[in-house]
N, C-alpha and C positions, 0 to 999 in steps of 0.2 A: 148771121144773127146781128141784130141792131145793138149798138153800144151807145149808152147815154152816160155822159160825164156830168157830175154835179159837184162843184167846189163848195166847201163849207168851212166855217171857222171851228176851231176847237179851243175851249169848250163850245158846244153848239149855242149860237145866239138865237134870239127870236127870229131874226131874218133867215138864218141858216135853216132853222126848223121849217119855216114856211117854204123855202126853196126846196128842201129835201122832201117835204110832203108832196109837192108837185112832181118832182123827179121820180119818186116812188110810184105815183099814180101813172105817169107816162110809161115807165118801164114795165109795169104790170099790164097796162093796156096794149103795149106793143110786143109783149113777151121778149123784152130786151134785157141785156146784161147791164147792170148799173155799176159804174165806178164812182165811189164816193171819195172825193179828193180833198185833202187838207194840205196847204202849203205852210210848212214850218220855216219861218224866216231865220236865216243865219244870224242876223243882227239881234234877234230876240233871244237867242241861245236857249230856247226851250227844247226839250227832247220828247216831242210827241211821237208816239209809235202808232203803227196801224192797229195794234191791239187796243190802245187807249181810244182811238177813234171808233173802232168797232163796238167797244163796250158802251161808249156814250150814245152812239146811234141806236144800239139795241135796247138800251134803257128807255129811250124815248119812243122807238117805233117797233120794238120787238125784232125777231129774226126776219131778215129780208132775203128771200130766195134770189139766187144769182147776183148777189151784191159782192163787189170787190172793194176792199178798203185800201187806199193808197195815201201815203204821206210822202211828200217830196220836199226836199230842202231847196231854198232859193233865196235870192236877194229881193226880187220883185215878184209879188204875188201874181200879177197879171201875166207876166212873161212865162212864169212857171206853169200856169194853167194852160196857156197857149201851147207850150211845149208838150204837155201831157196830152192835150186834145189831138195834136198832130201825131205824136208817137203812137197813140192808141188807134188812130184813124177813126175817131168817134163820129157817129152819125148825128148825134144831138148833144148840145150843151145846155144845161139848165142853170141859169145864173140869176142871182137876185138883182133887183133894180140898182142897188148901191154898187154892186160889182160891175154892172154894165157901165155906169158913169165913170168908175175908176179906169176901166178899159179904154173908154173914150179919151180920157186925159192922157193915158200912157201912149195911145196911138197918135194923139195930137202932137206929142213930142217927136214922133217919128215921121208922120205924114201930115200934109196940109189939110186934109179933109177926113178926120177920124170918123169912120162909120164901122163900129165893131161887127155888126151883123154882116155887112157886105164883105169886110175883111175875112171873116171866118168862112163865109160862103165861097169866096174866091180862092183863098189860100188853103182852106182845110176841108172844104166841101161838107160843112156841118150846118145843121139847123140850130139856131140859137133861140132858146125860149127864155124870156125874161119874166121873172116873178116879182110882183110887188104886192102890196096889201090887198089889192083888188082882184088878183088872179094872174093868169099867165098870158103872155103875148108871144106868139110864134113868129119868127122872121125867117122864112125859107130863102 
């Protein structure tokens, strides 16, 4: 079965809602399992639970069949997302345009030519779908 991972903020921001809307559409279209991921930063010392995340998503979107809610602790959002994508062997990652630019900056610190989509394709064998205000862009 196809697995789609979508990282979101908690509480859900306007951008997270747009990204999640696209991820839900893709998961339904492909009959995929959807992992809704929030990274709870250690340095912010908030205690977001998967139940908090699930309730927030369900208030906004209703019940989502075959959705899995995951909250991971981490120091860097981007690194924690990459770890989750790799651990789950995700087929697709749906990220907001803002998140994509943050990933580029993080990868730029590690590599000379940061290309998030190529990195994920090469290392994780995942399709990255970037969502902005105009819609989604797939990068196979």
